[in-house]
C-alpha positions as CSV (number, residue, x, y, z in Angstrom):
1,M,26.9,-7.5,-25.2
2,M,23.5,-6.3,-26.4
3,M,21.9,-9.5,-25.2
4,M,23.4,-9.0,-21.7
5,M,22.1,-5.4,-21.6
6,K,18.6,-6.6,-22.5
7,D,18.7,-9.3,-19.9
8,N,19.8,-6.9,-17.2
9,L,17.2,-4.4,-18.3
10,A,14.5,-7.1,-18.1
11,N,15.7,-8.2,-14.7
12,T,15.7,-4.6,-13.5
13,I,12.1,-4.0,-14.7
14,F,11.0,-7.3,-13.1
15,V,12.5,-6.3,-9.7
16,L,11.0,-2.8,-9.9
17,A,7.6,-4.2,-10.8
18,G,7.9,-6.6,-7.9
19,L,8.7,-3.8,-5.4
20,T,5.9,-1.7,-6.8
21,L,3.4,-4.6,-6.3
22,L,4.6,-5.1,-2.7
23,S,4.3,-1.4,-2.0
24,A,0.8,-1.4,-3.4
25,M,-0.1,-4.5,-1.3
26,A,1.2,-2.8,1.8
27,L,-1.2,0.1,1.3
28,L,-4.3,-2.1,0.8
29,P,-6.7,-2.1,3.8
30,T,-6.6,-5.2,5.9
31,P,-9.9,-6.7,7.2
32,A,-10.5,-6.6,10.9
33,S,-10.6,-10.4,10.9
34,A,-6.9,-10.5,10.2
35,A,-6.1,-9.2,13.7
36,R,-5.9,-12.1,16.0
37,S,-4.5,-13.2,19.4
38,I,-3.1,-16.6,20.3
39,G,-3.7,-18.1,23.8
40,R,-3.0,-15.5,26.5
41,G,-0.3,-13.8,24.5
42,P,-0.6,-10.2,23.2
43,A,-2.8,-9.5,20.3
44,T,-0.9,-9.6,16.9
45,S,-2.4,-7.0,14.6
46,L,-1.9,-7.3,10.9
47,V,-3.3,-3.9,10.2
48,P,-0.6,-1.6,8.7
49,S,0.7,0.9,11.1
50,T,0.5,4.6,10.4
51,D,3.9,5.1,12.0
52,L,6.0,2.6,10.1
53,T,9.6,2.1,11.2
54,P,12.1,2.1,8.4
55,M,13.8,-1.3,7.9
56,T,17.2,0.2,8.7
57,S,15.9,1.3,12.1
58,I,14.5,-2.2,12.8
59,A,17.8,-3.7,11.9
60,T,19.7,-1.3,14.2
61,N,17.5,-2.1,17.2
62,S,18.2,0.9,19.3
63,A,17.1,-0.7,22.6
64,M,20.1,-3.1,22.3
65,N,22.6,-1.2,20.2
66,R,22.0,2.4,21.3
67,P,20.6,1.7,24.8
68,Y,21.6,5.1,26.3
69,Y,19.9,7.0,23.5
70,W,16.9,4.7,23.8
71,A,16.7,5.3,27.6
72,W,16.4,9.0,27.1
73,K,13.9,8.6,24.2
74,R,11.7,6.6,26.5
75,F,12.2,9.1,29.3
76,I,11.0,11.8,26.9
77,D,8.1,9.7,25.7
78,V,6.6,9.0,29.1
79,N,7.2,12.5,30.5
80,R,5.5,14.5,27.7
81,P,2.9,16.8,29.2
82,H,-0.6,15.3,29.3
83,P,-3.1,17.5,27.5
84,V,-5.6,17.4,30.5
85,T,-3.4,17.5,33.6
86,G,-0.3,19.3,32.2
87,G,1.8,16.9,34.2
88,A,3.9,14.0,32.9
89,A,1.8,11.6,30.8
90,W,2.8,8.6,32.9
91,E,1.2,10.1,36.0
92,T,-2.2,9.5,34.5
93,W,-1.6,5.8,34.0
94,A,-3.0,3.0,36.2
95,S,-1.4,2.4,39.6
96,D,-0.8,-0.9,41.3
97,S,-3.9,-0.4,43.5
98,E,-6.0,0.4,40.4
99,T,-4.7,-2.7,38.6
100,F,-4.9,-5.1,41.5
101,P,-8.0,-4.3,43.6
102,T,-8.2,-4.9,47.3
103,C,-11.5,-6.7,46.8
104,P,-11.3,-8.3,43.3
105,D,-14.3,-9.6,41.5
106,A,-13.7,-12.4,39.0
107,D,-16.6,-11.2,36.9
108,A,-15.8,-7.5,36.9
109,P,-12.2,-6.8,35.9
110,P,-10.7,-3.5,36.9
111,A,-11.4,-0.7,34.4
112,W,-8.9,1.8,33.1
113,P,-9.1,5.0,35.2
114,A,-11.7,7.2,33.6
115,Q,-10.2,10.5,35.0
116,A,-6.7,11.6,34.1
117,N,-6.6,14.2,36.8
118,R,-6.9,12.2,40.1
119,Q,-5.2,12.0,43.4
120,K,-1.7,10.7,43.5
121,V,-1.3,8.0,46.3
122,L,2.1,7.0,47.6
123,S,3.0,3.8,49.6
124,G,6.0,1.9,50.9
125,R,8.8,0.8,48.6
126,A,7.6,-2.3,46.6
127,Q,11.0,-4.0,46.8
128,R,10.7,-4.4,50.5
129,I,7.0,-5.2,50.7
130,D,7.2,-8.9,51.2
131,T,10.3,-8.8,53.5
132,E,10.7,-8.1,57.1
133,G,12.8,-5.1,56.2
134,D,11.7,-1.5,56.6
135,S,9.9,-0.3,53.4
136,S,10.6,3.3,54.2
137,L,13.3,5.5,52.5
138,S,16.2,7.2,54.3
139,W,16.4,10.6,52.7
140,Y,19.8,12.3,53.2
141,T,20.6,16.0,53.5
142,L,23.8,17.7,54.6
143,E,23.9,19.2,58.1
144,D,27.1,21.0,58.8
145,G,28.7,19.0,56.0
146,T,27.5,15.6,57.3
147,P,24.9,13.4,55.7
148,T,21.9,13.1,58.0
149,A,18.9,10.9,57.3
150,T,15.2,11.5,57.5
151,S,12.8,8.6,57.2
152,I,10.2,8.8,54.5
153,E,7.6,6.1,55.3
154,F,5.6,6.1,52.0
155,P,7.7,7.4,49.1
156,E,6.7,5.2,46.1
157,E,4.2,4.6,43.3
158,V,4.1,2.1,40.4
159,R,2.2,2.8,37.3
160,R,1.7,1.0,34.0
161,N,0.4,2.1,30.6
162,R,-2.8,1.0,29.0
163,S,-1.2,-1.8,27.1
164,A,0.1,-3.5,30.2
165,F,-3.0,-2.7,32.2
166,D,-5.4,-4.2,29.6
167,Y,-3.3,-7.3,29.3
168,I,-3.5,-8.0,33.1
169,A,-7.2,-7.2,33.4
170,S,-8.4,-9.0,30.3
171,N,-6.6,-12.2,31.1
172,G,-7.7,-12.4,34.8
173,F,-4.3,-11.9,36.2
174,Y,-5.4,-9.2,38.7
175,Y,-6.4,-11.8,41.4
176,T,-4.8,-14.9,42.8
177,E,-7.4,-17.4,41.6
178,G,-6.8,-16.1,38.1
179,L,-3.1,-16.6,38.5
180,A,-3.7,-20.1,39.8
181,A,-5.8,-20.9,36.7
182,A,-2.9,-19.6,34.5
183,F,-0.5,-21.9,36.4
184,E,-2.8,-24.9,35.7
185,E,-2.9,-24.0,32.1
186,A,0.9,-23.8,31.9
187,Q,1.2,-27.2,33.8
188,T,-1.1,-28.9,31.2
189,A,1.0,-27.5,28.4
190,I,4.2,-28.5,30.0
191,D,2.9,-32.0,30.6
192,A,2.2,-32.3,26.9
193,A,5.8,-31.4,26.1
194,G,6.9,-34.8,27.4
195,G,9.9,-33.6,29.4
196,S,11.5,-31.5,26.6
197,P,13.2,-28.5,28.2
198,S,12.8,-26.2,25.1
199,Q,9.2,-27.1,24.6
200,S,8.4,-26.9,28.3
201,L,10.0,-23.4,28.5
202,A,8.1,-22.3,25.4
203,A,4.8,-23.6,26.8
204,A,5.2,-21.8,30.1
205,Q,6.2,-18.5,28.4
206,R,3.1,-18.6,26.1
207,V,0.9,-18.4,29.2
208,V,2.2,-14.9,30.3
209,T,3.8,-12.7,27.7
210,F,3.1,-9.0,27.9
211,P,2.6,-7.0,24.6
212,V,5.6,-5.2,23.2
213,E,3.9,-1.8,23.9
214,A,3.9,-2.4,27.7
215,I,5.6,0.1,29.9
216,E,6.0,0.1,33.7
217,I,7.1,3.1,35.8
218,K,8.4,3.1,39.4
219,A,8.8,6.6,41.0
220,D,10.0,7.6,44.4
221,W,9.0,11.0,45.9
222,V,10.0,12.9,49.1
223,P,8.0,15.7,50.8
224,M,9.2,19.0,49.3
225,N,9.6,20.3,52.9
226,D,12.4,17.8,53.3
227,V,14.3,19.1,50.3
228,P,16.9,21.9,51.0
229,K,15.3,25.2,50.0
230,E,18.1,26.1,47.6
231,D,17.4,22.8,45.7
232,R,13.7,22.8,45.5
233,S,13.4,24.4,42.1
234,S,15.5,21.6,40.6
235,Y,12.9,19.0,41.3
236,Y,9.8,18.0,39.3
237,S,7.0,18.1,41.8
238,A,3.4,17.0,42.3
239,Y,0.8,16.9,45.1
240,A,0.1,13.6,46.7
241,V,-1.3,11.8,49.7
242,T,-0.1,8.7,51.5
243,V,-2.1,5.7,52.6
244,D,-1.0,3.3,55.4
245,E,-1.8,-0.4,55.7
246,D,-5.1,0.4,57.5
247,G,-6.3,2.7,54.7
248,N,-5.7,5.9,56.7
249,E,-5.0,8.8,54.3
250,S,-2.6,11.6,55.0
251,S,-3.2,15.3,54.2
252,R,-2.3,16.4,50.7
253,E,1.1,18.0,50.3
254,E,3.7,18.8,47.7
255,Y,6.3,16.1,46.8
256,A,9.6,16.2,44.9
257,L,10.4,13.4,42.4
258,A,13.7,12.0,43.6
259,A,14.1,9.0,41.3
260,M,12.3,6.9,38.7
261,H,12.7,3.6,36.9
262,I,11.4,2.9,33.4
263,S,11.0,-0.6,32.1
264,T,9.6,-1.4,28.6
265,K,8.9,-4.5,26.7
266,D,11.1,-3.4,23.8
267,I,13.1,-6.6,24.1
268,P,11.9,-10.0,25.4
269,A,13.4,-9.6,28.9
270,W,12.4,-5.9,29.0
271,F,14.6,-2.8,28.7
272,W,15.6,-1.3,32.0
273,A,16.7,2.3,32.8
274,T,16.9,4.4,35.9
275,W,17.3,8.1,36.8
276,V,18.0,10.2,39.9
277,N,17.7,13.9,40.4
278,E,21.2,15.5,40.1
279,K,20.8,17.0,43.6
280,V,20.2,13.7,45.4
281,L,23.0,12.8,47.7
282,G,24.8,9.5,46.8
283,R,23.5,9.5,43.3
284,C,26.3,7.3,41.9
285,D,27.2,5.4,45.1
286,Y,28.9,2.0,44.9
287,I,28.4,1.2,41.1
288,G,28.8,4.6,39.5
289,C,26.7,6.3,36.8
290,E,27.1,5.8,33.1
291,D,25.4,7.6,30.2
292,R,27.0,7.2,26.8
293,F,24.5,9.4,25.0
294,G,23.1,12.2,27.2
295,T,25.9,13.6,29.4
296,T,29.5,14.7,29.5
297,P,31.4,13.0,31.1
298,V,29.9,9.7,30.2
299,Y,30.9,8.0,33.4
300,Q,31.0,9.1,37.1
301,P,32.8,6.8,39.5
302,P,31.4,6.3,43.0
303,N,32.6,8.4,45.9
304,E,34.7,6.6,48.5
305,T,32.2,7.6,51.2
306,P,28.4,7.2,50.4
307,N,25.6,9.8,50.7
308,Y,27.6,12.8,49.6
309,P,27.0,15.1,46.5
310,Y,28.1,14.4,43.0
311,P,28.9,17.1,40.4
312,A,26.1,17.2,37.8
313,P,27.4,16.2,34.3
314,A,26.4,18.5,31.5
315,L,23.5,17.4,29.3
316,H,24.4,16.9,25.6
317,P,22.9,19.6,23.3
318,E,21.2,17.0,21.2
319,L,19.4,15.6,24.3
320,L,18.4,19.1,25.5
321,A,17.0,19.8,22.0
322,M,15.0,16.6,22.2
323,M,13.6,17.4,25.6
324,R,12.6,21.0,24.8
325,S,11.1,20.0,21.4
326,A,8.8,17.6,23.3
327,G,7.8,20.4,25.7
328,L,9.0,18.6,28.9
329,D,8.8,20.4,32.2
330,A,12.1,22.3,32.6
331,A,12.7,20.6,36.0
332,L,13.1,17.3,34.2
333,E,16.4,18.6,32.7
334,N,17.8,18.1,36.2
335,Y,17.6,14.3,36.1
336,R,20.5,12.1,35.3
337,L,20.6,8.6,34.0
338,V,22.3,6.2,36.3
339,G,22.4,3.3,33.8
340,V,20.6,0.8,31.6
341,Q,20.4,-3.0,31.6
342,T,19.6,-5.3,28.8
343,G,21.3,-8.5,30.0
344,F,21.9,-10.7,33.1
345,V,25.6,-11.1,32.6
346,D,28.4,-9.5,30.5
347,T,30.4,-11.3,27.9
348,T,32.7,-12.8,30.5
349,G,29.9,-14.2,32.6
350,Q,30.0,-11.6,35.3
351,P,26.7,-10.4,36.7
352,I,25.5,-7.0,35.4
353,L,24.6,-4.8,38.3
354,M,22.2,-1.8,38.2
355,S,20.7,-0.1,41.1
356,N,19.2,3.2,42.1
357,T,20.4,5.1,45.2
358,I,16.8,5.8,46.1
359,T,14.7,2.9,44.8
360,E,17.2,0.1,45.7
361,Q,18.4,1.7,48.9
362,G,19.7,-1.0,51.2
363,N,20.6,-3.4,48.3
364,L,22.7,-1.2,46.1
365,Q,25.9,-3.3,45.9
366,T,24.1,-6.5,44.6
367,G,21.2,-5.0,42.7
368,S,20.1,-6.2,39.3
369,C,16.8,-5.0,37.8
370,M,16.6,-8.0,35.5
371,S,17.6,-10.7,38.0
372,C,15.2,-9.4,40.7
373,H,12.3,-9.1,38.3
374,S,13.0,-12.6,36.8
375,R,11.7,-13.8,40.2
376,A,8.3,-12.2,39.5
377,A,6.5,-15.5,39.4
378,F,3.6,-17.3,41.0
379,D,2.9,-20.8,42.2
380,S,0.0,-23.2,41.8
381,T,-2.1,-21.2,44.4
382,G,-1.4,-17.9,42.6
383,A,0.9,-16.7,45.4
384,P,4.1,-14.9,44.3
385,L,7.7,-16.0,44.9
386,G,9.6,-13.9,47.4
387,V,11.4,-10.9,46.0
388,T,14.7,-12.5,47.0
389,S,15.7,-16.1,46.9
390,D,16.5,-18.0,50.1
391,A,20.2,-17.9,49.2
392,A,20.2,-14.1,48.9
393,S,18.1,-13.7,52.0
394,D,20.5,-15.8,54.0
395,A,23.6,-14.0,52.7
396,T,25.5,-11.4,54.7
397,P,25.0,-7.9,53.3
398,L,28.1,-5.9,52.2
399,T,29.1,-3.0,54.4
400,G,26.7,-0.1,53.7
401,D,23.8,-2.3,52.7
402,T,21.1,-3.9,54.8
403,G,20.2,-6.8,52.5
404,V,21.4,-8.9,49.5
405,T,19.5,-9.3,46.3
406,D,19.8,-11.8,43.5
407,N,21.9,-11.0,40.4
408,G,23.3,-12.7,37.4
409,T,21.6,-15.6,35.5
410,P,18.3,-16.7,37.2
411,D,18.5,-20.1,38.9
412,T,16.3,-22.6,37.1
413,T,15.4,-24.3,40.4
414,W,13.4,-21.2,41.3
415,F,10.9,-22.4,38.6
416,W,11.5,-26.0,37.7
417,T,12.1,-29.5,39.0
418,S,14.2,-31.5,36.6
419,E,16.4,-34.6,36.1
420,N,19.7,-33.5,34.9
421,G,22.2,-35.8,36.6
422,V,23.9,-34.9,39.8
423,D,27.1,-33.1,40.7
424,E,29.9,-34.4,42.8
425,D,28.0,-33.5,46.0
426,G,24.9,-35.5,44.9
427,D,22.8,-32.4,44.2
428,T,20.7,-32.0,41.1
429,A,22.3,-29.6,38.6
430,S,20.5,-26.3,38.4
431,Y,20.7,-25.9,34.7
432,F,19.2,-27.4,31.5
433,S,21.3,-29.4,29.1
434,S,20.6,-31.9,26.3
435,S,20.2,-34.6,28.9
436,T,17.7,-32.7,31.0
437,E,14.2,-34.0,31.5
438,V,11.7,-31.5,32.9
439,V,9.7,-33.2,35.7
440,G,7.6,-30.4,36.9
441,V,7.1,-26.6,37.3
442,T,7.0,-24.9,40.7
443,A,6.5,-21.3,39.5
444,I,5.4,-19.5,36.4
445,Q,7.1,-16.2,35.5
446,F,4.9,-13.2,35.3
447,D,7.1,-11.7,32.5
448,F,9.2,-9.6,34.9
449,V,6.3,-7.7,36.4
450,W,6.2,-7.6,40.2
451,G,2.7,-6.2,40.4
452,I,1.5,-9.6,41.4
453,L,2.8,-8.9,44.9
454,F,-0.5,-6.9,45.3
455,A,-2.9,-9.5,43.8
456,N,-5.6,-10.5,46.2
457,S,-8.1,-13.4,46.5
458,V,-11.8,-12.9,45.5
459,D,-12.5,-13.9,49.1
460,A,-10.2,-11.2,50.5
461,C,-13.1,-9.0,51.6
462,D,-15.7,-11.6,52.7
């Protein structure tokens, strides 16, 4: 018995000594040379963080296992007041036009905006930019109890944080020739894979992989004068101008934030969450609203008739405390989460839908953030794929919508040509299996970021 106690004591001392040594090693400074980057991927820093996440939190992975909490945490993170402007922090980030210049210079990448307090510029809805559809927004208000629409021609802005911006600028992804060079790099790596699907996919994804700190924001605004007077105090607001396709700038006026998307690289296929102001008509139309952390009730089913009001669910006290502790503008307490998305399909193989009454207007019943953004890809010339596939574009919209968007698992034929046998109709199967041989690549994904719609050639202004 004494021998066993001595052995156990020795083992305990050994383990404690080992843990002490590891702890001491973790506190040692790491030379700058240890930070490195591989290919075009994000830099991998080995320097110890000053904000270490406990291992229990890493194992929990809130983005996947507590997605509704994580959505609100990100909402609070990006909407904290900026020390210079006093407005939401994300409003100081780089816009699409600041990331993808009209007249790009291959030798002079765009620089991060030097001034935090600068003019907000709104344009047409990005989702409809490359289609023949109208990119304006139909803004509904009640007149004598009936929803009546006003057309807002330029309601939208897209912004990205410094991590996402630097990745695009430093890798030459801000102009079409730079994207074409990336495609060639991917094609060379894929050729070296010798037809292996797994190695080909890995080779392509190594060319464009945003850093895990990347965040993208899409926000839609309406002129405050178009908001009912009794509702105006419920909206977060800012002053902005609009610019048309010819560069003509409107006069500056006050706008109300109607809706916003937040997408973050917290998981490989990004984390997606979307909000609408509680006063917006049709807030939960067609697919309902779900929030299993922030509100009671946790689910609001869609109304039978679209474009009518919804009762505002109460915010949970824990969420209110989080928002107020962060010093958020009080008006931001009037925004409600519509939903989150972390996968293409559910456990039964059904497509997961998520859409925003404002941002995806016209495509609400088939919308999927992830499926749509999976098509953010470019070909050998640096030109982007269409926002919707040919199959979706040719499909008949459901009643109430004006278009159809892709949802569910991405179609491999959007990106690859392969030999995988044929089905009973003689068509090549559109999936990879153990018998697949990759023959070629037709488009390289831009890691779910649609900003490449605005990339221009270096010859654009010649």
